[in-house]
N, C-alpha and C positions, 0 to 999 in steps of 0.2 A: 608229254612227249608227242611230237607230231606224227601223223600217219606216214609222212614221207620217210621217216627213219626205217620204215618197214618195206619201202619200195626198192626193189633191186635195180641196178643199172641196166641189166639185161634179164630176160626170162626165157629159158629154153626147156625143151622136153627132157633132154639128157645131156650127159657130158659129151656125147658124140655130136650133138647139134650146135655146140658152141663154135663160133668162128674164131679159131685161135690165130689165124693170120691177121684178122682185124685187131685182136688184142695186141699182137706184136707191133702192128702199125701205130697203135695208140700209146706205145711205150711201155707196155706191161712186160716185166722181166721175171716176175715171180708169181706162180699160180699156187694158191693155197686151196687144197681140196678138203672138204669135210670127208669123213670116212663112212659112217653108218648111213645107209640108204642114199649115198651119193656115189661112192666108189664100190661099196660092198653092201649087199643086203644084210639086214640084221638077222634074218632067219636062216642064214647059211654059214657054214664054217669056212668056206672058201670064197674067194673073190673071182668073179667071172674073168676068164682068160683075156677076153677082148678089152676089158677095162684096164687090166694090168699092161697089156700091149700099148694101149693109148697113152698111159702115163709114161711108159718107157720111151715112146716116140716123142712125146712132148718135152722130155728131158733134153732133146737136141737143141731146143730154142728157149726153154724157160727153166728156172729153178723150180722144182716141184716139191712141195712140202704138204704132208697130211697134218691137219690140225683138227684134233677130235676131242670131244668131251669123254670119250671112252677110255678104258684102261690100256696101259702099255702092252699087257699080255695078249690083247686082241689085235692090236695094230702092228706091233713090231715084226712078227713073222712075215707079214705081207710086204711091209716096207723094206725089210732086209732082202727079200726075194728079188725085188726090182731096184734095189739100191737107191731108195729115196729116204729123205729124213722125215721125221714126224715129231709132233708135240702131242702128248697124250694128256688126259685130264686137264684140258685147256680152259675149262670154265667159261666157254663162250656163252653169253655175249660180252663178257669182260674183256678188256683190251690186253691183258698180260701176254697172251700168246702172240698177238700181232706185234707187240713191243719187242718180244724176243726175236722175231724174224728180222725186224729192222735193225736191232742192235747187232745181231750175229752177222747178217749179210750186207749191211749198209745200204739197203734199198730205201728209196723215198716212198712215201705213201702212194704217190701217183704211178709207181712201178709195180704195185701189188694188186692182185685180184683174188677174191675168195669165191669159190664155187661150192654151193651147198643146197640142201633140200629144205632147210627150215628158216622161216621168217624170223622166229623168236631168238634163235641163237646165231646162225651164220649171217643172215642179212642184216639184222639189227646190230650185231657186233661189228661187222665190216663197215656199215654206214656210220655208226657212232665213232669209229676209229678214223674214218675218212678215206677208206680204200674202195676201189671198184668192187661191186657185188653182182654175182650171177646166181639167180635162183633156178634150180632144176626140179623136176618132179621126183619124188622119192622112188627108189627102186622097188620098194615093197610097201605093202600096207601094214606090215608088222613093224612095231617100234619097240624101243627100249621102254621100260616103265616110266622113266622121267620124261621121255619124249612124248608119251601119251598125254601128259599134262600140258606140254608145250603145244601139241596139236590142238588141244581143246581151246587154248588161248589163240592159236593161229587161225582157227576157224572163224572166230569172232573178228579178228583183225582183217582177215580176207574179206569178210562181208562188208566191213567198213571201207576197205580199199576199193572194192567193186562199186559200192554206192557212190564213192567219190571219183569214179572213173580213173583211178590211179593204177590199178592192177586187176586183171580179170583172170581167174584160174583157167588155164588151157589156151589163153590168147598170148602166144609167144611173141617176143620182140627183141630187137637189138638196140 
């Protein structure tokens, strides 16, 4: 597998730094957000109010879907609160959840973008499937147990990406 499979289309500090107008101009109609440490911190039971407000606002111009490897019981209450759909236990980086989105909503791959905090699940999964990918910094340093293993692998990949001048942690781009 080439290193480019781990390189996001864009790299931003947070979901608030993404240029959503630019995404709309590029023809993006569906935004898939990872949940843990992208929209909500792992170490809290509630999602920051401003994050929920952003997702609600984005619903005016995009189809918003949460795609998470976490369980339904964690994601459903938040998604129900702001009336957005979700796919839980997505098994990213596998393509099954992305295929579900295309089948259900009839989007083409070039109309979908995934925004997430992990190279090994969100970015790799999106790149392998052929959709736009945006990497953001994790909301928290605390991770789920399985994510700790991914972060170990991610650290090694990041070092190789930096050596190859493909991606540098903290150097954001569009």
